[in-house]
C-alpha positions, 0 to 999 in steps of 0.5 A, a space after each residue: 374125425 376117424 380114429 387113426 389104426 396104430 399102424 400110422 402111429 408106429 410108422 409116423 411116430 416110431 419107425 420114421 424118426 429113429 430111421 427104422 426100416 420095416 426089416 430093422 424094426 421087425 427084427 427088433 421086435 422078434 416078428 415076421 417083416 410081413 406080419 409088421 408090414 401088415 400092421 404098418 400098412 393098415 391092413 391087420 390089427 395089433 393083436 395082444 402080443 404085438 401090442 406087448 412087444 411094442 410096449 416093451 420096444 418103445 417104452 409104452 406098455 401094451 395098453 396104449 396098443 391094445 386101446 388104440 387098436 380098440 378104439 379103431 375098430 369100434 
């Protein structure tokens, strides 16, 4: 089974349970809607800066997002 892109985790485990739209989530994270949309749709990687923002927003720390992205990339 191939690794899961972090965008899928963000979409299904972070945004959907909170009923957050992409627009609201992007605003809360302080990123452009298009930037978050690309990650959620698995067309872009989670950058270190995005990992920090996700870690702060969801209480996970940045490392988990960086490790997920690295695992996916490998």
